N, C-alpha and C positions, 0 to 999 in steps of 0.2 A: 374414746375409751372404752365403750361398752365393747366394741368389738376383740379390743385388746384382751379386755377383761374375759371374754368369753375363751377365747386362745389359750392365756394363763388358767383357767380353771380347767378346761380339757386336759390341757399337760400334765396339770397336777393331778385330776383324777387317776388319768393315766399312768402315771410312773408310782402311784401307790398301789393301783392295779396289780400293774406289773412287778412289782417288788415283790408282793405276798402271793404272784401267782409261783414267780420263779421260786422263793422261800419253800411254797407249797411243795415244788417239784423235786426239789432236791433235798428234804428234809427226810431222815432215817423213819423207820418203822416206829420205831420208841418214843420217837417225837410225834409220829403219827396219831399214834394213839394216846399220847399226852394231850394233844391240842381237843381231844373229844370233852376234856376239861375246861368250862367256859370262861373260869378264872384265869388258867394258861393261856388261853386263846387269847384273853384281853391283854394279859401281861405283855405276849410277844410283839403286839402292837406299840408297845411303848417303849421310849429310851431308859435303858436301867443308867446311863450317865451323861450329861451332855457334851457333845462334842463341839470345841470351840469355833475351830473354823467351820462350824456351820453358823456360827453366827459372830462374826467379825466386828461389824458395829459396835459389841458389848464391850470391846475394849482396842476400838478402835486406831488408836496412836500408837501402840505398841506392837497387837499382835495381826493387823488386818492382812498386812503383806503375805507374812507367814501362813496364816490361816488359808487363806484365799489360792495359796497355791498349792496345796496341800490336798492328796488325794487318798480315798481310802484303799488300803489293798483289797485284791480282786480275790476272792477264794484264798487270799495269803500270796499272791502275788503282785507285786509292784508294777502299776501300768504309767505310772508316771513319767513322761519322755520319752517309752520305748517307740521300738519299730514294729515295724510287719513281720521283720525276719524274728525276732525275739518276743513276740506273740505269738507264731506261729511255732516256734518251741516249744513255747508252754503247751501250745494245745496238743501238738505231737505228743510231748510227753503226759498229758491228761492231767497236768497242774490246772488247767482253766480249759472253757465250754465258751464255745459262741455266745451260749445264754448266758451265761455269767458275764462275759464280757461285755454284751450288748447293754444289761443292768446294770453292771457297774457304771457305764458310761452315761446311762440315764440318770443315776445319781449323780454324778458328776455336773450335768444339765441342772438339777435340783440346786447343787450348790451355789454354782454362779449365775445363773439364769438374770436374776433379777437385780443384779449389777451390770451386765454387760448383754444381755438380751442377744446371744447368738441363735437361735433356734427358733424359728417360726411356728413349725409343726412338728411333731412326732409321729412316725409312721405307726398307728396302731396295728398294724401286722408283722413290726419288726421283731417281736420275738417269737414270732411262728416261724418264720425267714431262717432265723438263728437256728433255733430247734432240727428245722430239715436241714441245716449244714452240718448241723452235728453228727447227725442221725446218717446223712454221707460220711461223711465222715470216719463214723465207726465202721461202716461198710468197705473203708476205702476208695471212696471214691473223692479226690481233692482236685477240683478244679482249676486252680491257679493259686500262687501266692497271696493273693486276697481272700481266697475262701475263710468264711465267716468273721471276716473283717468290717467291724461295724462304717458309714461313713453315713454324711450328710451331703445334700447339692442345694445348690441355690434356688431360690423359689421360681424361678423364669425356665428351669427344666422339666419339661412335661412327666409325669409319672403314671401312668395307669394304674390308679389302686385309691385308698382311701382317702389319699391327700390332697389337697388343693394345690393347683397350679396357678398364680395369678400375678405374677411378677410384682407382689405387694400391692397390688390395685383391690381396691372395692370392687372396683367394674367387672372381674372376672373372678369372685366367689361364686363357686357353684357352679361353674364351666366343667365342662366334660371334655377330654382330650380325648381324640381317636386312640392314640398309642402311645407307651413308652419312646421317649426321646430314643435315640438312636444309642448313645452314651449309656443312658440306664438299662437298656435293655443289654448292650455287653458287660457291664458290673454285674448285672444277676447274673448271668452267664457264667462269670468268673466266678461265683459262688458269693461276692461279697454282700455285706446286709446292710440295706435301706434303713437306714435309722430316722430320719426324718427331712425335712426342707430347712433352710436357713435364713434368716432375715436378710435383708438387700437393701439399694437405694431404689428407690420407686421407677417401674420402668427403667430400671439399668441408666438411672440418668438422665432419660431421654425425657423428661416432663418438665424439667424446668432448669433456667439457666442458674438461677441463685437458690440454694438448697441446702439441706443438711445430709452431707452423705453419711449412709447407712442408716438412712429413715423410712418408711412406707406407713404407709396407712393401715393394710393390714399388722404390722408385725412392731410397728413405735421404731424405736431408737438402739442402734445397737450402738454399742462403745466399745474403744479398746483397753484393755486392762493395762496396758503402760501406762497410759492417763485417760480416764473417761469422759474428761472435759473436750477433748480435740478431736478432731476429723481421724475416725477410725482408719480411714482408706477405705474406697469403694469402688466401683457397685457392688463387689462381689465382697461385701464387708463382713456379714455373719460366717459364711465361708472360710472366710481366714480368721477370725476369732475363735471360731470353733475348732480349728487343728490346735493356736498357739496357745488356747488354754485346756490343753488334752482332754477334749468333749469326743474325739475320734481322731484316728491317726491321719486319714485323708478325708478331703472333700473336692467337690468340681464347683467352680465358678465359670463366667464366662467373661469377654474382654470383646469390645469393642475400639476402645482405646484408653488401656491403662488399667481396665477393673479387675485384672489378676496381680498383675504387677506390684500394682500401688499397694492395695491391702495385704500383700503377702510381705513386701519391705516395711511396713509401716507394724505388722505386728511379729516382727522377727522369724519369718519362717520361709521354707521353699516355696516359690511360685514357677509355674512352668508356664508360658504363654506359647501356645505351638504355631506352626505356621497354618493361615489360611486355607484349610482343607484337608489339613491332616486330621481333625477331629470333626465329626458329624455335627452339624448344626439343626438337622430335623427333629422336630420335637421343640427347639428352643427358642421362647420368645424373641422375636429378633431387634434387631437394630440396622443393621448394615450386610446385607449378603456381601459386599466388598473387602469386610475389615471382622466381621463377627468370628468366634473362635471359642470352641469350649477348652477351659485351661485344668491345670489341678494347683489342690494346697497340699503341702504335706511341711513334716519336719524334718526330714533328710533327702536327700536328691534321689538316694536310692527307692524309698518309698514313690516318690513323684515318678518315677519311671515304669514301675511296676502299674503306677496305675494307667500310664501311657499307653502299654502293652496292653493292655484292657479294652481300652477305649477307642484307638485308633483305627483306622481301617475304612475301605470303600462303600458307600451308600449310595445305591440308586435315588434316594429321596435327597441326595444331596450332590448336585453335579460338581459342585466344587472338591469334593472328595476326588475325583478323575484325576485330579491334576498329581498325585501321591503315586498312581500306578507306576510302577517299574523304578520307583524311589524308594520304597521301605529300606529298612535294614535287613540282610540278611541275619540277622539272628534278634533275639528283643532286647529294647532299648536298656533296660536291665542289665544286660551284656556288656554296656558301654561303661557303667558302673566302674569306676577307678581309684585309685589311691595316688599318693602326692608324688612317686613317682613316676607317674604320667606328665607331669610338669615337667621335667628334665626335656631341655628341646621346645618346647611348647612356645609360641610367639603369641602376642597378646598386643593388641595395639589401644592406645590411649589417646581418643578423639578430644583432645583437651580443648581447643578452642571453641568446637562445636558445642561440649556439654560442661565441662569441669569448671571453668571459669564461673558457671551458674549455680555451683554446690557452694553452701557456705565455708567459713574456714575451719570450723572442726569436724565437718563432714571429709573436708580434703585431706586433713591431717591423719585422720584413723584410715582411712580408706589408701590414702597412699602409703601409709605403715604398714596394710595388707599388702598392697603391691609389690613393696619392699621383700615382704617374705616370701611371694612369689618367685621372686627375682631369685632369691638366695636360693631357692629348691630345685632351679635349674631352668625357668622360664625367661626367654627374652623379651625385655619390656620393650614397645616401638613409640615414643611420643610422636605428635602432630598428626596422627592418620586421622585426619579429617575426615566429615561428611562434605560429599562434594558440596557446593551450595549452599554451605550452613548458614549463613549470612542471609538468605533468602528463606530457607526452608524452617529453621528455627527460631522458634519468637524467642524475644531474649528477656520478656517480661512474665516469664510462666508458661506453666499447659494453657493455650489455648487452641479450639479445634476448630475457631473461626477465624485463625489467623490471618488469611487472604483477606477476609473482608476487612479486618483491622489496616491492612495496608492498601484499601481500595480496590483490592482488588478477588471479590469474590469465585472469581472462575479461577482462582488458585486457593480453595477452601475446603477441608476438610468437609467442614459442615452444610455446605453446600448441596454436597452428593448424599450424606448421612441422613440429612434431614427428608431428603427425598424416597430414599431407599425404606426409610421405616416408615413412610406411608403405606409403601405397595408392599414390602416383607411383612408388614403386620396384617395387611388385610389379606393377604394368603394365606398366614398363619390361623388369623380366626374363623375364615370360612371354613375350618374344619372343626371346629368347635360345636358341642353339643350343649342345650339347655342355656342359652345365653341369648341376647340378641346384640350382644355387640361384635360389630363387623368391620369397623373402622377408627379411624384415630377420631373421626369428626363425633362418633357414638362415645368413646372416651370422653372426650372435651364435653357433650353432653350431659354424661354422667354425672361427671364432677362438679359440672354447674347445678346439678339438681341435690348433690350431696359437697355443697360448696365448702361448709368449713371442716369436715375431715378431709375432704380432698384437698383441701386450698386453691381454689377454684379461682380465686383474685389475689391479687398481693395484698397482704396484711391480716389474712383470714387464719394461715397458720403458718406460724414463725418457720416449720420446716420447709416451708416453700415460700420463701421471699418473693418472687417473682411470679407466685402464682404457676399456672403452668403453660407458660410462655413458648417452653420449647414444642410441647403438643401442638399450640397454634401456630409457630413457625412452620412445622410438617404439615400440618391441614393446609395452611395457605399455599404450597407448594403443588396440592393437585395431585401429586406423583406425578407430576411432567417431566420427563427426561430433556430436558431442552437442549440447546449447544451448550449454556453455560455449566450447566450437571457435567457435560461429557467432557469438557475442557477441564473441569477441576479436577473431576476424578483422573485421567489422563495425567494432570498435571503431577498432583499428591503421588499416586502409585508410582509412574517411569522416575520422578525425582527424586524421591526418596528410596526406591530399589536400586538407584545408578550411585546414591548418596552411601548408602552402606556397602554397597560390594565394591565400589573405588575403594575406599575406605580398607576393606578387605583386603583385596586385591596389590594396591598400590606397594605397599610392603610385606603382601603375602605371610598375611598373619593368620591365626586360625581364628581369632574371636575378639571383640571388642570390649573390654571392658568399662563400664559403664556407670556414674554414680544415679542410682532410677529413683531416688528423693527428687530429683531434677523431673519433674514430667515429660520434660521436652525429647528426652531420652525413648520412654516407651512409646510415645506419641508420632516417634518419625518411622518406629520399628511396624506400629500398628498400621499406620497408612500404606506402609510397602508391604502388609500382611508377614512377616516376618517373625521368626521365632526369639524369644528372650527368657533366658532363667534369671532370677536373682536369687541370692541365698543371704542369709543375716550378715551382716557387717559391723554395727555398732548402734549406739546410742547417743541421743543428744542429750546433753548434761543440763540444760534449761526444763524441757519438755518431758523427758524420759520417752519420748517416742523413740522405735528404732528408725536403722536405716540399712538399705542392703547395698550388696554389690552385684550388677549384672553383667552378665555376658548375652551381646548382641551378635548372630550370625545371619547367614543369607536363608534363602527358600529351602525348608526341610533340612536344614543342619542342626536337628535335635541330638542326633548321636554325637558331633563333635561337643557340643555345648553342654551334653549332660556328664560326658569325659570329662570335661574339664572343669565343671563346675563340682562334680563332685571330689576330682584332686584337690581342690582348693578350699573343700570343706574337712577334707581328710588331713590335708596341711594344719589349718585349726584345731583339729580336735586332737592329732597327734602331738601337736607343739602346745598343747595345753593352753591354747588361747582361743578356743571356740566361740564365737560372738553370739551365739542364741542368747540375749540375755531373759532372763527370768520377767514376767512383769512386777509393776512396784505397786500398781492401782493406785495414783495418783489421781486425786480428784475424787475419791471414792466418796459417796454420798450427794455428791454434786449432780441434780439432773437438768444438767442445761441444754435447751432446745433453742434454736440451731447449736449443735457443736462447734467452736471456735476452727476457723480454716486453717490450721497450724498445718502447713505443708510445702517445703521448701522447693521451690520451681514448679508448684504444680498449682 
């Protein structure tokens, strides 16, 4: 609690200071002279009238939804649900500066943070970075479509600045990273403004088998504004929540198995999980070298494509990126973005028995209606394009990364190699940190035992970690030994899922598979294969108020095709008046339950 309070106080003090500095830097000469009068100076710091949306609980039953979904104008510009292109147009026309935009987004943090908690840290240097991008813009130096655009990143992505990189764990607070993660360096080079770090599930869900999604010891519980009482999706929870609630236009998360696609679809935004090896993992707190990938959250497919353009590329610090050599698109990913006309002649596969039968009837009805729209737009829909051996590969009882062991075959289980990879990959990552004694999984376990209540070292000590730290203990038990069972499990999961997806695509020569990503087994199969997935908003559950998506799945390095088709479906929704990115309803506002309810169909 003390740690959380300290973080909250530091964020509040920074925002007050930041807002005053920006006002001071943009005030007129006349106002500057007037500020010499101490009474006027005092008056400037007070509200002249109350803004109801800052205090939604005063009139909770009537105004909560409307007020919390409402943003201030930013220097007279509406920034609610805006795209990156719209923001750039306003900056080009001089209506908005990056400093003003960053300040407005930080004020948005103020407005919603105490309810949904997506931001763990604000970057003390964000406004300085924004000011530099404004200076460069004035000099005609615009680095990319992301120039001057604020963003946040998951707290397991290293930033060589004054922010912590701790994966939500108290054990890594104060540690010093050797350099920016590759993807952060690329975004800085593109002129984007790093505004802060997002909350997450601690150790990206690796620490426990039974836990509250979106909770960490350093950040507390993040919540979805659609329903604050249920699973917000994770482990990149805060990254998705921030984009969904107009705190930033885009963010970065990481995925080993579902941690981008799941929170994206549960917060009605676009989620792009790239092929393993397309985005470097160097500087990312790891889980598994075989499945980890850095992904993107945005409100439109084009915005996600802009970000992928900035962060992909070869990196000598991550040899997996060598797989992308000679497989990069001749033009940028954003160039692949299309409109509804791209659906004419497109072919989509429906792996009905593999995944769709696992979705609830409400989802099926809504998603099938969207598929009917796609068909009317000129696309061919091929049903029964099943994943080869889905009866063996796909768990019938929800997401389960130890499904092989559940069947009595640990040599066919994803978790068999994940827990070994975590042991070894984490040791490598920790070896480069300074100002810490944490060098291994065993050190993390020891630290948690010494801070057992805050870190929930044993079952029953912290409600967010119902099973204690059994995930860390399971990894430590392997000793990092890559034995025969390890290699058998890795070979089985990789080869069988890759063949399964490729067969489904090639058998009927379809361009992509359409799947319901709220069924967690969809992204699980893609994760084991290391294949890409894009999810777009598609509907909302009537009972819980939680969104769900429609996802497109493809083969390795099929991002261009997936982005082309996903943007076409997105445009179809927008131009037909049936865009399915619903605004949050803020169900459960005022409830502060930990753990959150595990409401998640199929995952």
